[in-house]
C-alpha positions in Angstrom: -17.6 -4.2 -17.4 -15.0 -3.2 -14.4 -12.6 -2.2 -17.0 -15.5 0.0 -18.9 -16.0 1.5 -15.8 -12.5 2.3 -14.8 -11.8 3.8 -18.4 -15.1 5.7 -18.0 -13.9 6.9 -14.2 -10.7 8.2 -16.1 -12.4 10.2 -18.8 -14.5 11.5 -15.8 -11.8 13.0 -13.9 -10.2 14.3 -17.0 -13.1 16.5 -17.8 -13.8 16.9 -13.9 -10.2 18.2 -13.6 -10.8 20.7 -16.3 -13.8 21.8 -15.4 -12.7 21.9 -11.9 -9.6 23.9 -12.2 -11.2 26.5 -14.4 -13.7 27.0 -11.9 -11.0 27.1 -9.2 -9.3 30.4 -10.9 -12.5 31.9 -11.0 -13.1 31.4 -7.4 -9.5 32.6 -6.7 -10.5 35.9 -8.3 -13.8 36.1 -6.2 -11.9 35.0 -3.0 -8.2 35.9 -2.4 -8.1 33.6 0.6 -8.5 30.3 -1.8 -10.8 28.6 0.8 -13.5 28.5 -1.9 -11.3 26.5 -3.8 -10.8 24.3 -0.9 -14.5 23.7 -0.5 -14.7 23.1 -4.4 -11.6 20.5 -4.0 -13.5 18.7 -1.4 -16.7 18.4 -3.5 -14.8 17.5 -6.5 -13.1 14.5 -4.7 -16.6 13.4 -3.7 -17.6 13.5 -7.3 -14.5 11.4 -8.2 -14.9 8.6 -5.4 -18.7 8.3 -6.0 -18.3 8.1 -9.8 -15.9 5.5 -9.2 -17.8 3.7 -7.0 -15.4 3.9 -3.9 -16.8 3.6 -0.6 -14.8 5.8 1.9 -15.3 4.3 5.7 -14.2 6.9 7.9 -12.7 5.9 11.7 -12.2 9.4 13.2 -10.6 8.6 16.7 -9.7 12.6 16.9 -11.5 15.2 18.9 -10.7 18.2 16.7 -11.2 21.8 18.1 -13.0 24.0 15.6 -10.5 27.2 15.9 -7.1 24.7 16.2 -4.9 24.3 13.3 -3.5 21.1 12.7 -0.6 19.4 10.9 -2.1 16.3 9.3 0.4 13.5 8.5 -0.8 10.4 6.2 0.9 7.6 4.7 1.0 7.6 1.0 0.5 5.1 -1.3 -2.0 6.4 -4.1 -3.0 9.1 -6.0 -6.4 8.2 -4.5 -4.9 9.3 -1.0 -5.5 13.2 -1.7 -9.2 12.6 -2.7 -9.7 10.4 0.2 -8.0 12.9 2.9 -10.2 15.7 1.3 -13.1 13.7 1.8 -12.7 12.2 5.3 -11.0 15.1 7.2 -13.9 17.6 8.2 -12.1 20.8 7.8 -10.1 22.9 5.3 -6.5 21.8 4.8 -3.9 22.9 2.5 -1.4 20.3 1.1 2.5 20.7 1.3 3.1 19.4 -2.2 6.2 19.0 -4.3 7.2 21.7 -6.6 6.7 19.5 -9.7 3.0 19.3 -9.3 2.9 23.4 -9.8 3.9 22.6 -13.3 0.9 20.4 -14.3 -1.4 22.4 -16.8 -4.7 23.2 -15.1 -3.9 20.9 -11.9 -1.1 22.6 -10.9 -2.9 25.9 -11.1 -6.0 24.8 -9.3 -3.5 24.1 -6.5 -1.9 27.4 -6.8 -5.6 29.0 -6.6 -6.3 26.9 -3.2 -3.0 28.5 -1.9 -1.3 25.2 -1.5 2.4 25.1 -0.8 4.9 23.7 -2.9 8.3 22.9 -1.7 11.4 22.1 -3.7 13.1 19.2 -2.0 16.4 19.7 -4.6 17.0 23.2 -3.1 17.4 23.5 0.6 17.0 27.3 0.6 13.9 27.3 -1.3 12.4 24.3 1.0 13.1 26.3 3.9 11.4 29.2 2.7 8.2 26.9 1.7 8.3 25.8 5.4 8.4 29.3 6.9 5.4 30.1 4.5 3.6 26.9 5.8 4.5 28.3 9.5 3.1 31.6 8.8 -0.3 30.2 7.2 -0.6 27.8 10.6 0.0 31.2 12.5 -3.2 32.5 10.5 -5.2 29.4 11.5 -4.7 27.1 8.4 -4.3 23.4 8.7 -2.1 21.5 6.3 -1.7 18.0 5.0 1.8 16.6 4.6 2.8 12.9 3.2 6.1 12.4 5.2 7.4 9.7 3.2 7.8 12.0 0.4 6.7 10.0 -2.3 4.1 7.0 -3.2 5.0 3.8 -1.8 6.4 1.0 -4.5 5.5 -2.2 -2.5 2.9 -1.3 -0.1 5.2 -0.9 2.9 5.4 2.2 5.1 8.7 4.0 4.2 10.9 6.2 6.7 9.3 9.7 7.6 11.3 12.8 6.6 11.6 15.4 9.5 10.9 18.7 7.9 6.9 18.4 8.5 7.7 17.7 12.3 9.9 21.0 12.5 7.2 22.5 10.9 4.7 21.3 13.6 7.2 21.9 16.5 8.0 25.4 15.5 4.3 26.3 14.8 3.5 24.8 18.3 0.5 22.7 16.9 -0.4 19.4 17.3 0.1 16.5 14.6 -2.8 14.4 13.5 -1.8 11.1 12.0 -3.8 9.6 9.5 -3.7 5.9 7.9 -4.9 5.2 4.6 -5.8 1.5 4.0 -6.9 0.1 0.5 -6.1 3.0 -1.7 -2.9 1.1 -3.1 -5.1 -1.4 -4.0 -7.9 0.6 -5.8 -5.2 2.7 -7.8 -1.5 1.5 -7.6 1.3 3.9 -8.3 1.5 4.2 -11.9 -1.9 3.3 -13.0 -4.4 5.7 -14.5 -7.2 3.5 -13.5 -9.2 3.7 -10.3 -11.1 0.6 -9.5 -14.1 0.6 -7.3 -14.2 -0.9 -3.7 -13.9 0.4 -0.1 -11.2 2.3 1.6 -10.8 3.2 5.0 -9.4 6.6 6.3 -8.4 6.4 10.4 -7.9 9.6 11.6 -5.6 9.3 14.8 -5.7 11.7 18.0 -3.8 14.7 18.1 -0.3 14.6 19.4 0.9 17.8 21.2 4.1 19.3 20.1 4.0 22.0 23.0 6.3 21.5 26.0 8.4 18.7 24.5 11.9 17.6 25.9 14.5 17.7 23.6 14.7 13.5 23.6 10.6 13.6 22.8 11.2 16.0 20.2 14.2 13.8 18.7 11.9 10.9 18.8 8.7 12.7 17.5 8.8 11.4 14.1 9.2 7.8 15.0 6.5 8.3 17.6 4.0 9.6 14.7 5.3 6.7 12.1 4.5 4.1 14.5 1.0 5.1 15.2 0.3 5.2 11.4 1.7 1.8 11.1 -0.4 0.4 13.9 -3.5 1.8 12.2 -2.4 0.7 8.9 -2.2 -2.9 10.6 -5.9 -2.5 11.8 -9.0 -4.7 10.5 -9.5 -4.7 6.8 -12.4 -2.5 5.7 -16.2 -4.3 5.4 
């Protein structure tokens, strides 16, 4: 029965993606800001995890200010991570994603409709332009989500963090919010299309200021954030 349920979830995700992506394009025509698309993405994420029998436990240790934009940084272990973050973080967030995702029919179009930011990691000049665009969005009040490992883990260990997102946060002068996702890899491993039922925990850490840092503090910022994410990942399992 569990396999049949997982298969039914795959079919549900496929149908929901087609319908949701087309609806996202309509919403973008009605609302150029893309905010309505983000609201749809949050609802869509809830539909997917609920249908799959996934329970999300939120451990929110952050006091997030309503009008303050943030750079959320999370570990990346599964395709489920995006849905989990969208459901757990109590605000609209735009993801900084690799350019290849924009080429996926319907799904990539929906990301465009939500005004997500695509980055070409193979092109340094284009990547810097994307980071500059993200900075402008942050100054306009948008919060962004980054997976600083750059790709999903293969063996479950936390990989090294790339520094681009940290330069963005420091330049924009906004706090970094570390996020730890526990259990997503067990429910939907890298390379798998099947989403199993179970429980995951999303730990939202306290914001880390990026204003007024010394040169040494800026240089060590990525290790500090990575250490916090690693510590939150090592916490007790979900119940």
